[in-house]
N, C-alpha and C positions, 0 to 999 in steps of 0.2 A: 221614688220608685217603690219604697217599702209599702206604702198604702195601696199601690197598684197590685203588688204581689200578694198582699194579705187579704184582699177582698176580691170577690169575683164580680161585684157590681161594676167597678170601673172597666174590667175586661169585657163584660157583656155590653156595656155602653159603647166601648171602643169598637167592638165587632159590629154592632148595629150602626154606628156612625159610618164605618167603612162601607157597609152594605147600602145604607141610604145614599151616601155620596156617589157610590157606583151607579145606583139607579138614577140619581139626579144627572150624572154625567151622560148616561145613555139617553135620558130625556132631552138634555141640552143638544147633543149631536143630532138626535132625531128631529128636533124642532129646527135646528140650523139647516139641515139638508131639506127639510120640508119647505122652509121659507125660501131657500135657494131655488127649489123646483118651482114654487109659486112665482118667484120673481122672473125666472126664465120664461114661464108661461105668459107672464105679463108682457115681457119684451116681445114674445112671439105675436101676441094679439096687437101690441102697439105697432109692430112692423106691418101687420095686415091693415090696421086702421090708417097708417100713414100712406100706404100704397092706395088704399081705397078713397080716402078723403082728399089727399093732396094731389092725386093724379087722375081722379075720375073725370074731371073736366079737361084733361090734357090728352086724352086717348087719341084724338085726331092729330094733334100736333106731334105726338110720339110716333104715330104711324107714318106721318109725312116725313119727319126727320130721319126715321129709320130707312125709309125708301131712298132719301137723298144720300145718306152715308153709304148705302150699299151700291148705289148706281153711279156715283160721281166721286172724283177725287177731291181733295181739299182745295178750295178756292175762296174767293171773296164772298161767294154766295153763302158760305158756311157761317158768316157773321151776321146774317140778317136777323130780323126781329123774331123769327121762329126759335132760333137757338138761344137768343137772349132771353126769351120768355122761359124756355126750359131751364136755363142757368139760374134765373131768378127763383123758379120753383124749387130747385135743388138747394139754393141758399136758405129758403124758408124751412125746408126739412132739416138742414144742418143747424145745430144749436143745442145748448145745454149739454147733455151727455152724448149727442150725435156729433162726431167730429167731421166725418165726410159723408156726402150723399151724392150718388152719381148713377147714371143709366148706362147699361152696356147692352150690346146686341151680340148674338152668336153668329159667327161666320159659317158659311156653308161647308167649307173645307176644314177638317180638323188638322191640328199641327202636331206631328209626331205621335199620332194616336190619341192625343188629348184634345178636348174641345178648345177652340180658339175664339177670342172675344175682342171686340173693339169698343172704344169709348163712344157713346152717343152724346152725352153731355154730363158735366160734373160741376160741382159748386166752385166758388172762386178759389178756395184753398187748394183743391186738387188741380185746378186749371193753371194756377200759378206755379205748380210743380211740374207742369208739362203734360198733364192729362187733358189734352184738347180733343175736340170732336174728331172722329175717324182715325184716332191713334190706337195702336195695338195695346191691349191690356193684359199684362202678365199676372194672371190670377194666382194668389197664394194657394199653397196646398190645402189649407184648412177650408178655404172657400170652394176649391174644386171638389173636395169630399162632400161638402154640403150640397153643391150643385147636383151631384150624382144621386142624392137622396130625394130630390124633388119628385113629386108624383102629381097625377092629374087631380087627385082629391085635395091634396095639400100643396098649394103653390108658394108657401112661405116656410123657411127653415132658418134656424139660428145655429151658428157655428159654436164650437167650444172656444175658450179663450186661447189666443195665439199671439206670438210676439212678432212684430214687424217694425224694424228699425229700433228706436229707443222706447217704443210704446207697446202696450198690450191692448188688444181689441177683442170684442165679440161682434161679429158681423151678421147682419140680417140680410137674407137674399129672398126677394119676392119676384115671381114670374108675372109679367103683365101680359094679359091675353085680351084679344078682341072679343066681339060678341059671339063669334063662331068658335071660340076656344083656341084660336091659333096664337102661338107665342109671338109677341112683337119685340119685347125688350125685357130687361131685368133691372129692378131697383136694388141697389146695394147701399146699405147704411152701416158705417163703422161706428160702434158704440165704444166710448172710453171705459175700459175695464176698471180703471182706478176708481171711478165714481161708483160703478156697480159693486166693486169690492168693498168700498166704504159703506155702502148700504147694507151689504151682507154682514160685515163686521158689526154694524150696529145691531142687526138681528141677533148675532151670536152673543154680544155683550148683554143684550136684554134677556136672552134665554139663560145665560149664566147667572145673572142676578136673580131671576125668578127661581131657577133650580136651586141656587144656594139658599135662598130664603126658605123654600119648601123643605130642603134638607135639614137646616138648623131647627126649624119648628118641629120636624119629625123626631130629631135626636132629643130635643128637650122633652117632648111628650113621652118618648120611650124611656128616658132616664127617670122621669118622675114615676111612671108606671112601674118600672122594675124595682126602684127603691121601695115603693109602698108594698109591693108584693113580696119582696124578700126581707122585710123588716123582722118577721118572726125568727129568721135564722140567727139574728143577734141574741134573742132570748135563749135559743138552743145552745148557742156558743157559751153564754155565761153559765148555764147549768152544767154543761159538759166540763167546764173548768172546775166547778165545785166538785163534780164526781171524780175528776182526775186528781184533785187534792185529797180525796179519801172520803168525802161525804156522799155515800150511796143512798141516802134517804131522800134525795131531791126528786121532785116530780114536775113535769111540764104540763100545764093546763092548756089544751088547745081543742077547739071544736071544729076545726077546718077539715074538709074531706079531700083536699088536694094532696099533692106530693109532700108538702111541708107538714100537713096534718098527719099523714102516715109516718113521716119521719119522727114526729114528736111521740107518737104511739110506740114506735119501735124503740126510741130512746128510753121511755119509761119501762118497757118490758126488759130492756137490757140491764138497767140499773137494779131492778128487782132480782133478776137471775144472778147478777154478779154478787149481790148482797148475800143470797142463799149459798152461792158457790164459795164465797170467802169463809162463811161459817163452817161449811164442811171441810174446807182446807185447814182451818185452825184445828179442828178435831183430828184430822189425819196427820197433821204435823206433830201433834203430841204422840200419837201411836208410832210414827216413824222414828221419833227420838228414842223411845223405849226399845223398839226392835233393833235399832242400830247398835245399841250397847251389847245386846246378846250376840249379834252377828260379828261384832268386832272380836269378842273372845273366841268364837269358833274359828275365825280366820287366822288368828295367831297360832292356835294349835295345829291347824292344817299346814301352815307355812313351815313349822319346825319339822314335821314328818316329811314334807316334800324335799327339804334340804338334805336330810339323811339319805333318801332314795337317790337323789341326784349325785351325791358323792360316790355311792357304790357303783352306779352305772357309768360314771366317769372313768373309774379304774378299769372296768370291763371294756370300755370303748378304747382306752389306751392300749390294752393287750391286743385287741383285734386289729388295731392300726399297725402295731409292730409286726404281727403275723402277716398282714396283707402286704406290708412294705417288703418283708423278706421274700414272700412269694413273687412279688413283682420283680425283684432283682434276679431271682432264679429263672423266672420266665424270660427276662431280657437276655440272660446269659445263654439259655437254651435256644432262644431265637437266633442269637449270633452264631452258635455252634451249628444249628441246622442250616443257616444261610451259608456258612463256610463249607459244610459238607456238600451242599448242593452246588456251590461254586466249584469245589474240587471235582465233583462228578462231571460237571459241564466242561471244565477245563480239560480233564482227562479224555473225555470223549472227543474234544476238539483236537487235542494233541495226537490221539490215536488216528483220527482222520487224516491229520497232517502226515503222520508216519506212513499210513497206507499210500497217500499220494506220493511221498518221497520214495517209497519202495518201488512204486510203479515207474516213477521218473528214473530211478537208478537202473531198473531193468531196461527201460528205453535207452538210457545212456550206454549200457553194455552192448546193446544191439548196434548202436551207432558206432561205438569203438571197434566192434568186430568188423563192421563194414569198412571203417577207416583203415584197419590193418590190411584187409584184402586190397583196398585201393592203393595203399602204400607199397604193398608187394608188387602190384602191377606196375606202379611207377618205377620201382627199383629195377624190375625186369626190362621195362622200356628204356631206362637209362643205360643198362648194360648193352642192349641192342644198339642204342645210339652210339655208344663208345666204340663198339665193333665196326659200325658203319663208318664212323669218322676215321678209324684206323685203316679200313679198306680204301676209303676215299683218299687218305694221305698217301698210301702206297701207289694208287692209280695216278695221282698228281705227280708223284716223283717219277713214275715211268714216263708220263707225258713230258716232264721237264727233260729227261734224258733224250727222248726222241727229238725234242725241239733243239737241244744242243747238237745232236747228230745232224739235224737238217741245217742248222746254222753253219756247221763245218762244211757240209755239202755245198751250200750256197757260196761260201767263200771259195771253194775249189772251182765251182762253176764260173765264178767271176774271173778267176785266174785263167781258166781254160778259154773263156770268151775273149779275154784280153790277148792271150797268145794267138788265138785264131784270127783275131783282127790284125795283129801284127803280121802274121803269115799271109793274110789276104792282101795286105798292102804291098807286101813284097811280090806277090804273084801278079799284080797289075790287073789288067782286064780279065784275066782268067780267074782271078780270085775275088771278083766283085760280088758274085752271088754268095760266096762263102762269107764275105764281109758283112752282107745283110743279115745272114743267119747269126753270125757272131754278135752283131748289134742287138738283135731281138733276144738272144740268150742272155746278154748282159742286162737288158731291161727287165727280163723275167726274174733274173737273180736279184736285182734291186727291189723289185716289187715283193718278192718272197722274203727278202731281208726285213722290209718294213712290216710285213704281216707277222713274221716271227717275233719282232720287237713287241707288237701289240699282244701277241700270245703270251710272251714272257711277263708283260705287265699284268695281264689277267691272272697268270699263275701266281705272281707275287701277292695280288689281292686275295686270291683263294687261300694262299698260305696264311695271310693275316686273319681272314675270317675263320680259318680252321683252328688257329691258335685260340681265338676268342671263344669259339664253340667248345673247344676242349676244356677251357677254364670254366665256362658256364656249366658244362656237363659235370665237371668235377664238383663244383659247388652244389649243383642239384642233387648229385648222388650223396654228398655229405649231408645235405638238409634232409633227404629222404631217410637216411640212416638215423639221424637224430629224431625225426618225426616218428619213425618206427619204435624207437626206444621210449619216447614220450607216450605214444599210444598204448604200448604194452604196460607202462607204469599206470596210466589212467585206467586200463582194464582191470589191473590188480586192485587199484583204489576203489573202483565201483563195486568190485566183488566184496571187499571189506565193508564198504558202506551199506550194501544191501543186507549183509549179515547183521550188522549193528542195528539197522532199522528194524529188521524182523524181531530181534531180541527186545528192542525198546517198545515196539508195538505190543508184544506179548505182555510186557510189564505194565504198560499203560492200561491195557484191558483189565489186568488184575486190580490196578489201583482204582479204576472206575467202578468195578464191582464192589470193592471194599467201601468206596465213598457212598455208593447208593445204599448199601446195607446200613452204614453209619447214619445217613440221612433219614432212612426209615425208622431206625431206633430213636433218633432224636425227635422225630415227629410224635412217636408214641409217648416219650417222656414229656414232650411239650404239651400234649393233650392232657396228661395226668396233672401237670403243674397248672394248666389253665383251669381244669376242673377244681383243683384245690384253691386256686385264686378266686374262682366264682363263689366257692363256699365261704372263703374268708370275707369277700365283699358283702355277701348276704348277711353274714354274721355281724359285720361292721355296720351295715345299713340298719339291721334290726336294733343293734345296740344304740346307734345314733338316734333312731326314732324314739326308743324308750327314753334316752337321755334328754332328747328335745322335748318329748312330752312331759317329762319330769320337770325340766326347766320352765316350760310353759305353765305347768300347773303351779310351780313355785312363784313364777312372775304373776300369774293370775291371782294367786292367793295374796301376794303383796298388793296387787291392784285392788283386790276386794277389800283388803284391810284399809288401803288409802281411801277407797271409795266410801267405806263405812265411816271413816273419820270425817271425810268431806260431807257425807250425808248427815252425820250428826251435827256438824257445824251449820249446814244449810237449814236443817230443821229448826235449830235455835234462831238463826237469822230470820227464817220465815215467820216464826212466832212473833219476833220483834216487829217485822214489817206488817203483819196482819193486825197488830195492835194499833197501827196508825189509821186503819179504816174504821169509819163509823157506819155500823149496820143496824138494821132493825132488831130490837130485843127479841121479838117473836121468832125471827129466823135464827138467832143465836141459840 
């Protein structure tokens, strides 16, 4: 592969080879498809000739057989000499690449929208497979498509290759017409595609051989031509190697006017200019060497002065940094003091607000306590009235109890009187019977009164029990009211003290807030002064740093210049040694 990469001739030949082979391939495929088209045209004409030559004398027989198939069912008459003659003619057509030959007729009625056909007569091969006269013919899809393409002008058409069973066919379909142009039947011939394919492959192989030979001849001719035309490039290559080794006196003799001739002319002019340029470079190298020595001495003196300035500016910069650091610390402390004063002012204002709210709430509490005292006094008065009412109620109940006792005694005496009256009435006999009745009623009334008095006494006992409970509850209520009065009075006094304390605290907080605001304002003024001082220190530090940086850069630059001068001096010496290796014209030196 080295020879392939070192020379462009093999690459050009390879590119031309690919191009010629591509053109040859296109030629081969064009010839193949052209031969295939010609062969298909040959089959088309052959199908027409078969129909014309083999069946021209059979038109009457075909017409008669077609009429018999259309009008009669299959019977013995179908095997007469007419159909044997047609089968013999189909056997003559079949042979070589024609596998099957048969006649079909189109039925009047189509089947499922597609044309239906029946066998008129077939060769022995198809008849042995069941394709007898007047049997239905199931036409393959490829032949159906070809049938639909038949026209009045062209009564023959060839199908594309299609597969049926284990074989591949190309079928020719020819419409057989009478003298008036009416269709009588169709001749169908199945061609063996394997034979056709073999013929086409032969055409392809022949085209490949011819194209390959033409391509190889073209590549050889192009290779010879390219090698002869590019031979002067080898001469240019050899002279260029001599120039690269230092010999700039070489010249290339060429009288050609093409690209290679122009390249040779450019090469000669290039070597001449390089020779003159190297002579000038040799003189300049000597001048650079002498100038470098003087520049080296000046750079050393400048470096010493720059180092002294850098040391002084470094001390100034350190002082500025210390001043800036102190100012920053003071600034930070004043910021904290200012923030604390602002926080105190804010907190004092909040506390004062809270004090005002507490004073308002204490005032509201005193009002509520005063109202509570009034209510407690009313409750105490109501409790006293309740106690008096209970005492009056107790006295009334006692009087009722005495009256009931008196009535009970009276009832007892009435019972005794009724008993005595009853005894006396018994003694009187008939005269005392009315008195007896009255005594009995009086006794009953006394019994009823006794029962009522017992109920009243029970109610009086219940009233006494309720009265005692009410007296105890009233006593507890009065005691609680007295304690509540004492508590409320104490709360009133406490609210009074709280309100006074809150007022004093609020006044103090207002004073603190005013002091904090004044302190915050003073801190702001001091902070502004410190910030201004810090800005001045930063500016001073920046200027000092810039001067120091500039001094350091100058010092570094001086060192770089000194190093560059040393390198330049060494390079000028090396350049002189390298230029001595080149061979140039004496005139140009």
